[in-house]
C-alpha positions as a printed NumPy array, in Angstrom:
array([[  0.   ,   0.   ,   0.   ],
       [  1.118,   3.536,  -0.73 ],
       [  1.173,   5.817,   2.339],
       [  1.386,   9.593,   2.463],
       [  2.829,  10.954,   5.716],
       [  2.614,  14.581,   6.799],
       [  3.029,  16.619,   9.959],
       [  2.397,  20.042,  11.394],
       [ -0.509,  21.469,   9.382],
       [ -1.077,  23.945,  12.249],
       [ -4.519,  25.075,  11.087],
       [ -3.499,  26.309,   7.628],
       [ -6.407,  25.913,   5.23 ],
       [ -4.133,  26.968,   2.364],
       [ -1.501,  24.268,   2.983],
       [ -4.031,  21.61 ,   4.025],
       [ -5.775,  22.083,   0.672],
       [ -2.44 ,  21.707,  -1.159],
       [ -1.695,  18.569,   0.888],
       [ -5.05 ,  17.003,   0.028],
       [ -4.588,  17.885,  -3.656],
       [ -1.201,  16.129,  -3.512],
       [ -2.865,  13.163,  -1.773],
       [ -5.256,  12.856,  -4.726],
       [ -2.447,  13.108,  -7.292],
       [ -0.319,  10.558,  -5.438],
       [ -3.246,   8.105,  -5.27 ],
       [ -2.103,   7.042,  -1.804],
       [ -4.19 ,   4.533,   0.123],
       [ -3.723,   6.13 ,   3.558],
       [ -2.79 ,   9.494,   4.997],
       [ -0.759,   9.317,   8.208],
       [ -0.777,  12.628,  10.085],
       [  1.913,  13.09 ,  12.723],
       [  0.136,  15.668,  14.845],
       [ -0.288,  19.416,  15.288],
       [ -3.343,  19.507,  13.071],
       [ -5.381,  22.582,  14.014],
       [ -3.579,  24.876,  16.44 ],
       [ -0.438,  26.83 ,  15.545],
       [  1.035,  26.862,  19.059],
       [  2.543,  29.752,  21.014],
       [  6.011,  29.424,  19.422],
       [  4.859,  29.688,  15.802],
       [  3.494,  32.592,  13.803],
       [  0.077,  32.097,  12.236],
       [  0.562,  30.086,   9.057],
       [ -0.764,  31.296,   5.715],
       [ -4.529,  30.787,   5.467],
       [ -5.075,  29.989,   9.159],
       [ -8.637,  28.645,   9.403],
       [ -9.058,  25.714,  11.775],
       [-12.761,  25.188,  11.061],
       [-12.136,  24.696,   7.362],
       [ -9.115,  22.457,   8.008],
       [-11.292,  20.268,  10.255],
       [-13.978,  20.097,   7.57 ],
       [-11.531,  19.193,   4.791],
       [ -9.884,  16.454,   6.868],
       [-13.228,  15.088,   8.089],
       [-14.188,  14.479,   4.452],
       [-11.171,  12.1  ,   4.328],
       [-11.708,  10.539,   7.777],
       [-11.704,   6.962,   6.42 ],
       [ -8.251,   7.447,   4.904],
       [ -6.594,   9.14 ,   7.888],
       [ -4.537,   7.682,  10.704],
       [ -3.306,  10.287,  13.153],
       [ -1.184,  10.686,  16.271],
       [ -1.415,  13.522,  18.784],
       [  0.966,  16.445,  18.598],
       [  1.893,  18.779,  21.419],
       [ -0.634,  21.327,  20.075],
       [ -3.52 ,  18.831,  19.78 ],
       [ -6.109,  18.635,  22.582],
       [ -9.389,  17.039,  23.524],
       [-11.277,  19.973,  22.044],
       [ -9.671,  19.159,  18.67 ],
       [-11.023,  15.624,  18.977],
       [-14.485,  17.107,  19.438],
       [-14.397,  18.603,  15.91 ],
       [-12.292,  15.99 ,  14.095],
       [-14.125,  12.806,  13.072],
       [-11.099,  10.496,  13.238],
       [ -8.968,   9.59 ,  16.276],
       [ -6.267,  12.197,  17.021],
       [ -5.263,  11.641,  20.649],
       [ -3.025,   8.537,  20.487],
       [  0.6  ,   9.282,  21.357],
       [  1.859,   6.829,  18.733],
       [  0.894,   4.147,  16.272],
       [  2.779,   1.085,  15.112],
       [  2.837,   0.049,  11.47 ],
       [  4.095,  -3.455,  10.684],
       [  6.688,  -3.453,   7.914],
       [  7.904,  -6.977,   7.288],
       [ 10.313,  -7.957,  10.068],
       [ 10.408,  -4.431,  11.475],
       [  8.   ,  -1.749,  12.618],
       [  7.486,   1.898,  11.882],
       [  6.943,   3.666,  15.192],
       [  5.   ,   6.795,  14.24 ],
       [  4.65 ,   9.595,  16.781],
       [  4.701,  13.39 ,  16.858],
       [  8.152,  13.739,  18.405],
       [  7.489,  15.7  ,  21.581],
       [  7.349,  12.575,  23.784],
       [  9.379,   9.99 ,  21.864],
       [ 12.271,  11.183,  19.713],
       [ 16.006,  10.655,  19.138],
       [ 16.786,  11.694,  22.723],
       [ 14.024,   9.565,  24.276],
       [ 13.574,   6.447,  22.188],
       [ 10.499,   4.234,  22.214],
       [ 11.049,   0.448,  22.298],
       [ 12.78 ,  -0.251,  18.981],
       [ 14.615,  -3.234,  17.517],
       [ 17.477,  -3.066,  15.047],
       [ 16.107,  -1.924,  11.686],
       [ 12.938,  -0.345,  13.094],
       [ 11.966,   3.142,  11.975],
       [ 11.258,   6.058,  14.286],
       [  8.995,   8.378,  12.295],
       [  8.038,  11.743,  13.728],
       [  7.318,  15.374,  12.919],
       [  7.506,  18.182,  15.525],
       [ 10.837,  19.686,  14.428],
       [  9.45 ,  20.966,  11.089],
       [ 12.68 ,  19.767,   9.465],
       [ 12.805,  16.825,   7.007],
       [ 15.245,  14.13 ,   8.111],
       [ 16.614,  10.756,   7.126],
       [ 19.256,   9.384,   9.489],
       [ 20.462,   5.799,   9.674],
       [ 21.473,   5.195,  13.28 ],
       [ 23.262,   2.174,  14.803],
       [ 20.042,   0.441,  15.876],
       [ 17.229,   2.248,  14.079],
       [ 16.349,   4.67 ,  11.297],
       [ 14.998,   8.15 ,  12.035],
       [ 12.695,   9.758,   9.466],
       [ 10.826,  13.073,   9.553],
       [  8.551,  14.364,   6.757],
       [  9.109,  18.015,   7.707],
       [  6.18 ,  20.423,   7.972],
       [  3.175,  20.995,   5.754],
       [  2.709,  24.657,   6.739],
       [  5.662,  26.005,   8.76 ],
       [  8.933,  24.504,   7.469],
       [ 12.1  ,  25.399,   9.358],
       [ 15.837,  25.488,   8.644],
       [ 15.337,  26.452,   4.998],
       [ 13.328,  23.302,   4.243],
       [ 10.162,  23.103,   2.139],
       [  6.425,  22.764,   2.732],
       [  5.925,  19.092,   2.084],
       [  5.13 ,  15.488,   2.847],
       [  6.597,  12.015,   2.501],
       [  5.491,   8.973,   0.496],
       [  6.195,   5.407,   1.624],
       [  5.717,   2.492,  -0.748],
       [  7.532,  -0.833,  -1.196],
       [ 10.372,   0.048,   1.167],
       [ 11.051,   3.431,  -0.453],
       [ 10.513,   6.769,   1.287],
       [ 10.306,   9.881,  -0.889],
       [ 10.11 ,  13.425,   0.448],
       [  8.253,  15.862,  -1.809],
       [  7.222,  19.482,  -1.773],
       [  3.515,  20.259,  -2.049],
       [  3.828,  20.578,  -5.825],
       [  4.98 ,  16.947,  -5.963],
       [  8.626,  17.685,  -6.721],
       [ 10.931,  15.037,  -5.247],
       [ 13.381,  16.458,  -2.705],
       [ 14.931,  13.381,  -1.077],
       [ 14.634,   9.585,  -1.298],
       [ 15.708,   6.668,   0.867],
       [ 15.328,   2.918,   0.364],
       [ 15.043,   0.537,   3.276],
       [ 17.717,  -2.153,   3.142],
       [ 16.524,  -5.728,   3.29 ]])
């Protein structure tokens, strides 16, 4: 199955719309959101097109396609308007002999690892910076941010299919690729 992974929409109707247009073009089977869906947080400026009600409505139309984990800006009140679960701290995706441990990054991250085996993938957002780092015992991946990219990165997402991860900007232009070793 083809997965699209994205993080840190932060209530931007403009960038959420671009993400969902990319989702359609990619023909992905699932959209994995790594938290910080509606609220921009006290450390970030308002993103372009900030409109949480419309973001909730657009994502609710895709509720059957979305898996989501809670970000540090997501709360119970967000769950009241979103029609798919958003309050889990992590989710586990089976990937052959290994797992993809998907989380936002504010609880589990490179400094505080979840339970991982050699070859497992730690996938999180939170930093707003795309990353692909092969560590001694695990692989760390980050799709970057949909609406508020940092460190001169791009507004984007990541595709995962058949052991290949591809980072793209919201226009679909490939920025980075990594293949899982068997």
